[in-house]
ROSE-4610 file (N, C-alpha, C; in Angstrom, 1 decimal, always signed):
// ROSE-4610
residu = [X/X/X/X/X/X/X/X/X/X/X/X/X/X/X/X/X/X/X/X/X/X/X/X/X/X/X/X/X/X/X/X/X/X/X/X/X/X/X/X/X/X/X/X/X/X/X/X/X/X/X/X/X/X/X/X/X/X/X/X/X/X/X/X/X/X/X/X/X/X/X/X/X/X/X/X/X/X/X/X/X/X/X/X/X/X/X/X/X/X/X/X/X/X/X/X/X/X/X/X/X/X/X/X/X/X/X/X/X/X/X/X/X/X/X/X/X/X/X/X/X/X/X/X/X/X/X/X/X/X/X/X/X/X/X/X/X/X/X/X/X/X/X/X/X/X/X/X/X/X/X/X/X/X/X/X/X/X/X/X/X/X/X/X/X/X/X/X/X/X/X/X/X/X/X/X/X/X/X/X/X/X/X/X/X/X/X/X/X/X/X/X/X/X/X/X/X/X/X/X/X/X/X/X/X/X/X/X/X/X/X/X/X/X/X/X/X/X/X/X/X/X/X/X/X/X/X/X/X/X/X/X/X/X/X/X/X/X/X/X/X/X/X/X/X/X/X/X/X/X/X/X/X/X/X/X/X/X/X/X/X/X/X/X/X/X/X/X/X/X/X/X/X/X/X/X/X/X/X/X/X/X/X/X/X/X/X/X/X/X/X/X/X/X/X/X/X/X/X/X/X/X/X/X/X/X/X/X/X/X/X/X/X/X/X/X/X/X/X/X/X/X/X/X/X/X/X/X/X/X/X/X/X/X/X/X/X/X/X/X/X/X/X/X/X/X/X/X/X/X/X/X/X/X/X/X/X/X/X/X/X/X/X/X/X/X/X/X/X/X/X/X/X/X/X/X/X/X/X/X/X/X/X/X/X/X/X/X/X/X/X/X/X/X/X/X/X/X/X/X/X/X/X/X/X/X/X/X/X/X/X/X/X/X/X/X/X/X/X/X/X/X/X/X/X/X/X/X/X/X/X/X/X/X/X/X/X/X/X/X/X/X/X/X]
num = [1/1/1/2/2/2/3/3/3/4/4/4/5/5/5/6/6/6/7/7/7/8/8/8/9/9/9/10/10/10/11/11/11/12/12/12/13/13/13/14/14/14/15/15/15/16/16/16/17/17/17/18/18/18/19/19/19/20/20/20/21/21/21/22/22/22/23/23/23/24/24/24/25/25/25/26/26/26/27/27/27/28/28/28/29/29/29/30/30/30/31/31/31/32/32/32/33/33/33/34/34/34/35/35/35/36/36/36/37/37/37/38/38/38/39/39/39/40/40/40/41/41/41/42/42/42/43/43/43/44/44/44/45/45/45/46/46/46/47/47/47/48/48/48/49/49/49/50/50/50/51/51/51/52/52/52/53/53/53/54/54/54/55/55/55/56/56/56/57/57/57/58/58/58/59/59/59/60/60/60/61/61/61/62/62/62/63/63/63/64/64/64/65/65/65/66/66/66/67/67/67/68/68/68/69/69/69/70/70/70/71/71/71/72/72/72/73/73/73/74/74/74/75/75/75/76/76/76/77/77/77/78/78/78/79/79/79/80/80/80/81/81/81/82/82/82/83/83/83/84/84/84/85/85/85/86/86/86/87/87/87/88/88/88/89/89/89/90/90/90/91/91/91/92/92/92/93/93/93/94/94/94/95/95/95/96/96/96/97/97/97/98/98/98/99/99/99/100/100/100/101/101/101/102/102/102/103/103/103/104/104/104/105/105/105/106/106/106/107/107/107/108/108/108/109/109/109/110/110/110/111/111/111/112/112/112/113/113/113/114/114/114/115/115/115/116/116/116/117/117/117/118/118/118/119/119/119/120/120/120/121/121/121/122/122/122/123/123/123/124/124/124/125/125/125/126/126/126/127/127/127/128/128/128/129/129/129/130/130/130/131/131/131/132/132/132/133/133/133/134/134/134/135/135/135/136/136/136/137/137/137/138/138/138/139/139/139/140/140/140/141/141/141/142/142/142/143/143/143/144/144/144/145/145/145/146/146/146/147/147/147/148/148/148]
x = [+1.2/-0.1/+0.8/+0.5/+1.3/+0.5/+1.4/+1.0/+1.4/+1.1/+1.7/+2.4/+3.1/+3.6/+4.2/+3.6/+3.9/+4.9/+6.4/+7.2/+7.4/+7.3/+7.6/+9.1/+10.0/+10.9/+10.9/+11.8/+11.3/+12.2/+11.7/+11.6/+12.4/+12.8/+12.9/+14.5/+15.5/+16.7/+17.4/+16.5/+16.9/+16.5/+16.5/+16.2/+16.7/+17.4/+17.6/+16.9/+16.4/+15.2/+13.9/+13.4/+12.2/+11.0/+9.9/+8.9/+7.6/+7.3/+6.0/+4.8/+4.2/+2.9/+1.7/+2.2/+0.7/+1.0/+0.4/+0.1/-0.9/-1.3/-2.2/-2.1/-3.7/-4.1/-4.1/-4.5/-4.0/-3.3/-2.5/-1.8/-2.4/-3.5/-4.7/-4.4/-5.0/-5.1/-3.9/-2.7/-1.7/-0.9/-1.4/-0.8/-1.8/-3.3/-3.6/-3.5/-2.7/-2.4/-0.7/-0.3/+1.1/+0.8/+0.0/-0.4/-0.5/-1.6/-1.9/-0.7/+0.3/+2.0/+2.7/+2.3/+3.3/+3.9/+3.5/+4.2/+5.3/+4.8/+5.5/+5.9/+6.7/+7.0/+6.0/+5.9/+4.9/+5.6/+6.0/+7.1/+5.9/+5.8/+5.4/+6.4/+5.6/+6.2/+5.3/+5.9/+5.4/+5.3/+3.8/+3.5/+3.9/+4.6/+4.9/+6.1/+6.9/+8.2/+9.3/+10.1/+11.2/+12.4/+13.5/+14.6/+15.1/+15.5/+16.0/+17.5/+16.8/+18.3/+17.9/+19.2/+18.8/+18.0/+17.0/+16.1/+16.7/+15.9/+16.3/+18.0/+18.4/+19.6/+19.2/+20.5/+20.3/+22.0/+22.0/+23.4/+23.8/+25.1/+26.2/+27.5/+28.0/+29.7/+30.3/+31.5/+32.1/+33.8/+34.1/+35.9/+36.5/+37.3/+38.0/+39.7/+40.7/+42.0/+42.7/+44.1/+44.6/+44.4/+44.4/+44.3/+42.9/+42.1/+40.6/+39.9/+40.6/+39.9/+38.8/+37.4/+36.5/+36.6/+37.0/+36.8/+35.3/+34.3/+32.8/+32.1/+30.9/+30.0/+28.7/+27.9/+26.7/+25.9/+24.6/+23.3/+23.8/+23.1/+23.5/+22.4/+22.3/+20.9/+21.4/+20.4/+20.7/+21.0/+20.8/+20.8/+22.2/+23.0/+24.8/+25.3/+24.7/+25.4/+25.8/+26.8/+27.1/+27.6/+27.1/+27.7/+28.6/+29.4/+31.2/+31.8/+31.3/+31.9/+33.4/+34.3/+35.8/+36.6/+36.9/+38.1/+38.7/+40.3/+41.0/+40.8/+41.0/+40.7/+41.9/+42.3/+43.4/+43.4/+43.3/+43.4/+44.3/+44.4/+45.7/+45.1/+46.5/+46.1/+46.3/+46.1/+46.7/+48.0/+48.7/+50.1/+50.9/+49.8/+49.6/+50.7/+50.2/+50.7/+49.3/+49.8/+48.9/+48.3/+47.2/+46.4/+45.3/+45.7/+44.8/+43.8/+42.9/+41.9/+40.9/+40.0/+39.4/+37.8/+37.2/+35.6/+35.0/+34.2/+33.7/+31.8/+31.3/+30.2/+29.7/+28.5/+28.3/+26.7/+25.7/+24.5/+24.6/+24.2/+24.1/+22.9/+22.9/+21.5/+21.4/+22.7/+23.0/+24.4/+24.7/+26.1/+27.4/+26.7/+28.1/+28.1/+27.1/+27.3/+27.9/+27.6/+28.4/+29.8/+30.4/+31.4/+31.8/+31.6/+32.3/+32.3/+31.7/+31.6/+32.8/+32.9/+33.6/+35.4/+35.6/+36.9/+37.3/+36.1/+36.3/+36.9/+36.0/+36.7/+37.5/+38.2/+39.5/+40.7/+40.0/+41.3/+41.5/+40.3/+40.5/+41.6/+41.5/+41.7/+43.3/+44.0/+45.0/+45.6/+45.1/+45.4/+45.7/+45.0/+45.1/+46.3/+46.9/+47.2/+46.7/+45.3/+44.7/+44.6/+45.2/+45.0/+46.2/+46.0/+47.7/+48.6/+50.0/+51.3/+51.2/+51.7/+51.5/+50.4/+49.1/+48.1/+48.1/+48.8/+48.9/+49.7/+50.3/+51.6/+51.0/+49.6/+48.7/+47.8/+47.0/+45.5/+44.8/+43.7/+42.6/+42.3/+41.6/+41.8/+40.9/+40.1/+39.0/+38.1/+37.2/+36.0/+35.0/+34.7/+34.3/+33.2/+33.2/+31.7/+30.9/+31.3/+30.8/+29.6/+29.9/+28.6/+29.2/+27.9/+28.3/+29.1]
y = [-1.3/+0.0/+1.3/+2.0/+3.6/+4.5/+5.2/+6.2/+7.6/+8.5/+10.0/+10.9/+11.1/+11.7/+13.4/+14.2/+15.9/+16.0/+16.3/+16.9/+18.6/+19.6/+20.9/+21.0/+22.4/+22.4/+23.2/+23.2/+24.2/+25.6/+26.6/+27.8/+28.3/+29.6/+30.1/+29.9/+29.5/+29.3/+28.0/+27.0/+25.8/+24.7/+25.1/+23.7/+22.4/+22.0/+20.7/+19.9/+20.9/+20.0/+20.1/+18.8/+18.5/+18.1/+18.3/+17.8/+17.0/+15.8/+15.4/+16.2/+16.7/+16.9/+16.4/+15.4/+14.7/+13.2/+11.9/+11.3/+10.6/+10.3/+10.8/+9.5/+8.9/+7.5/+7.8/+9.2/+9.5/+10.8/+11.1/+11.8/+13.2/+13.2/+14.4/+15.3/+14.4/+14.8/+15.1/+14.7/+15.1/+16.4/+16.6/+17.7/+18.7/+18.8/+19.6/+20.6/+19.3/+19.6/+20.3/+19.9/+20.5/+21.8/+22.0/+23.7/+24.5/+23.8/+24.8/+24.4/+23.5/+23.9/+24.6/+25.6/+26.9/+26.1/+25.1/+24.3/+23.3/+22.7/+21.7/+20.4/+19.4/+18.4/+17.5/+16.4/+15.5/+14.2/+13.1/+11.6/+10.6/+10.0/+8.6/+7.7/+6.8/+5.6/+4.6/+3.1/+1.9/+1.5/+1.5/+1.3/-0.1/-0.6/-1.6/-2.6/-1.4/-1.9/-1.7/-3.2/-3.4/-3.6/-2.9/-3.3/-4.8/-5.5/-6.8/-7.0/-7.9/-8.2/-9.6/-10.1/-11.5/-11.1/-12.1/-12.5/-12.5/-11.7/-11.5/-10.8/-10.1/-9.5/-8.0/-6.9/-5.9/-5.2/-4.1/-3.6/-2.8/-3.5/-2.7/-2.3/-1.4/-0.8/-1.4/-1.9/-2.3/-1.9/-1.0/-0.4/-1.3/-1.8/-2.8/-2.3/-2.4/-2.1/-3.4/-3.5/-4.7/-5.7/-5.7/-6.3/-7.8/-6.6/-7.2/-6.5/-5.6/-4.8/-4.0/-3.5/-2.9/-1.3/-0.5/+1.1/+1.2/+0.9/+1.3/+0.4/+0.2/-0.7/+0.0/+0.3/+0.6/+0.2/+0.2/-0.4/+0.8/+0.9/+2.1/+1.7/+3.0/+3.1/+2.6/+1.3/+0.5/+0.9/+2.5/+3.1/+3.4/+3.8/+3.7/+2.5/+1.4/-0.2/-0.8/-1.6/-2.7/-4.1/-4.7/-6.5/-6.6/-6.8/-7.2/-5.8/-4.8/-3.5/-3.3/-2.9/-3.0/-1.5/-1.1/-0.2/+0.4/+1.0/+0.8/+2.5/+2.9/+4.3/+4.8/+6.0/+6.3/+7.5/+7.4/+8.5/+8.3/+9.3/+9.6/+9.8/+9.4/+9.4/+11.0/+11.0/+12.4/+12.8/+11.4/+12.1/+12.1/+12.3/+12.2/+11.4/+10.1/+8.9/+8.2/+7.5/+7.2/+6.0/+5.8/+4.3/+4.1/+3.0/+2.4/+1.3/+1.5/+0.5/-0.1/-0.9/-1.6/-1.4/-0.9/-0.4/-1.5/-2.6/-3.6/-3.4/-3.3/-3.4/-4.7/-5.5/-6.5/-6.9/-7.6/-8.0/-8.8/-8.8/-9.4/-9.5/-9.8/-9.7/-8.8/-8.7/-7.6/-7.6/-6.4/-6.0/-6.9/-8.2/-9.0/-9.8/-10.4/-10.7/-10.1/-8.8/-8.1/-8.2/-7.8/-8.1/-9.5/-10.3/-11.8/-11.9/-11.7/-11.5/-10.4/-9.3/-8.6/-8.8/-9.7/-10.4/-11.6/-12.5/-13.5/-12.7/-12.0/-11.3/-10.5/-9.6/-9.4/-10.4/-11.7/-12.7/-13.2/-13.2/-13.5/-12.9/-11.4/-11.2/-10.7/-10.6/-10.9/-12.0/-13.1/-14.6/-14.7/-13.9/-14.1/-13.3/-12.0/-11.1/-9.6/-9.6/-8.4/-7.5/-7.7/-5.9/-5.4/-3.9/-3.1/-3.7/-3.3/-3.8/-2.7/-3.4/-2.8/-2.9/-4.1/-3.7/-4.5/-5.4/-6.5/-7.7/-7.7/-8.9/-10.2/-9.9/-11.0/-11.5/-12.4/-12.7/-11.8/-11.5/-10.5/-11.5/-10.6/-11.4/-12.2/-13.4/-14.1/-13.2/-14.0/-13.4/-13.5/-12.7/-12.9/-13.4/-14.8/-15.4/-15.1/-14.5/-13.7/-12.7/-11.6/-10.8/-9.9/-9.0/-7.9/-6.7]
z = [+0.3/-0.2/-0.2/-0.9/-0.8/+0.0/+0.8/+1.6/+1.2/+1.6/+1.0/+2.1/+2.1/+3.6/+3.2/+3.8/+3.7/+4.8/+4.2/+5.1/+4.9/+5.9/+5.8/+6.8/+5.8/+6.5/+7.8/+9.0/+10.4/+10.0/+10.4/+10.2/+8.6/+8.7/+7.7/+7.1/+8.1/+8.0/+7.8/+8.5/+8.8/+8.1/+6.6/+5.7/+5.9/+7.2/+7.0/+8.1/+9.3/+10.5/+9.4/+9.4/+8.6/+9.5/+9.2/+10.3/+9.6/+9.9/+9.2/+9.5/+8.8/+8.7/+8.7/+8.0/+8.2/+7.1/+7.1/+6.4/+5.8/+4.5/+3.6/+2.3/+2.7/+1.6/+0.5/-0.1/-1.3/-1.5/-3.2/-3.5/-3.8/-3.8/-3.7/-2.3/-1.3/+0.1/+0.4/+0.0/+0.4/+0.2/-1.4/-2.1/-1.5/-1.0/-0.4/+0.7/+1.4/+2.7/+2.5/+1.8/+1.7/+1.2/+0.6/+0.5/+1.5/+2.3/+3.5/+4.6/+4.1/+5.3/+4.4/+3.4/+2.9/+1.5/+1.0/+0.0/+0.1/+1.2/+2.3/+0.8/+1.0/-0.2/+0.5/-0.9/-0.5/-1.0/-0.1/-0.7/-0.8/-1.5/-1.5/-0.8/-0.3/+0.4/-0.1/+0.3/+0.5/+2.0/+2.7/+3.7/+4.1/+5.6/+6.0/+5.0/+4.7/+3.9/+4.6/+4.7/+5.7/+5.1/+4.8/+4.2/+4.1/+3.5/+3.2/+4.7/+5.0/+6.4/+6.9/+7.7/+8.1/+9.0/+8.8/+10.3/+11.4/+12.7/+13.7/+14.1/+13.3/+12.9/+12.7/+13.1/+12.7/+12.5/+11.6/+11.5/+12.3/+12.4/+13.8/+13.0/+13.6/+13.5/+14.6/+14.6/+15.6/+14.9/+15.8/+15.7/+17.3/+16.0/+17.1/+17.1/+18.0/+17.6/+17.3/+16.9/+16.3/+17.3/+18.6/+19.7/+19.7/+18.7/+19.4/+20.4/+21.2/+22.1/+21.4/+22.0/+21.6/+21.8/+20.7/+20.8/+20.9/+20.3/+20.6/+19.5/+19.5/+19.0/+19.3/+17.5/+18.0/+16.9/+16.6/+15.7/+15.0/+13.8/+12.7/+11.6/+11.3/+10.0/+8.9/+8.5/+7.2/+6.1/+6.0/+5.1/+4.3/+5.3/+5.4/+5.7/+5.4/+5.8/+4.6/+4.6/+3.7/+4.6/+4.8/+5.3/+4.9/+6.0/+5.5/+5.2/+5.0/+5.0/+5.7/+5.6/+6.5/+5.7/+6.9/+6.7/+7.7/+7.4/+8.6/+8.8/+10.4/+10.9/+11.5/+11.5/+11.9/+13.0/+14.3/+14.9/+15.8/+17.2/+17.8/+19.1/+20.0/+21.5/+21.9/+23.1/+23.9/+23.7/+23.6/+23.3/+21.6/+20.9/+19.6/+19.0/+19.6/+18.6/+17.6/+16.8/+15.7/+16.4/+16.3/+16.5/+15.4/+15.0/+14.0/+14.7/+13.8/+14.2/+13.5/+13.0/+12.4/+12.5/+11.1/+11.6/+11.0/+10.8/+10.6/+10.8/+9.5/+9.7/+9.2/+10.4/+10.8/+10.7/+10.3/+11.0/+12.1/+13.1/+14.3/+15.3/+16.1/+17.3/+18.0/+18.4/+19.8/+19.5/+20.9/+20.5/+21.3/+21.9/+22.0/+20.7/+20.1/+18.9/+17.6/+17.6/+16.9/+16.6/+18.2/+18.6/+18.3/+18.2/+18.4/+16.9/+15.8/+14.9/+13.7/+14.6/+14.0/+14.5/+15.8/+16.0/+15.1/+14.8/+13.8/+12.4/+11.8/+10.6/+10.9/+12.1/+12.0/+12.3/+13.0/+12.5/+11.3/+10.2/+9.3/+8.3/+8.5/+7.6/+7.9/+9.2/+9.9/+9.3/+9.4/+8.9/+7.3/+6.6/+5.1/+4.4/+5.6/+5.0/+4.5/+4.7/+3.9/+4.7/+6.0/+6.8/+6.7/+6.6/+6.3/+7.3/+6.6/+7.6/+8.4/+9.8/+10.9/+11.9/+11.3/+11.4/+13.2/+13.2/+14.5/+14.2/+15.5/+15.5/+16.0/+16.3/+17.3/+17.1/+17.2/+16.9/+17.9/+17.4/+18.1/+19.6/+20.5/+21.5/+21.7/+22.6/+22.9/+22.9/+22.7/+22.8/+24.2/+24.9/+26.5/+26.7/+27.1/+26.9/+28.3/+28.9/+30.5/+30.1/+31.1/+31.2/+30.2/+29.8/+29.1/+29.3]
């Protein structure tokens, strides 16, 4: 089923902030409402449309150091996600020492599962020599099966 969403910009100068003014079952009603909201935008969307993903899993990013320790892990927007994507992140500590970490995008059931998958993928990359020189001299830390 298609629905029509009327979206307007907040204020005169902040066009990045949007407000959903209403959801309509016909394009005619949505266009009429859009005129009442000062020429708001009408977007057609499919109702109940869920992006393709493994059942019971959600998109996560996991940032690991070369030893497998977690810098951070979080659930992310699926629109900016590609399962299996990896990149090296360069950051600096308080003494301006370069620290490299690996950012893994994975589908997982929860944060602990995401960390486990990222550590496995890190170990595979290290073993195959895919990771950049200087990434790590040792395998990732074992997964802690205890509490979160």
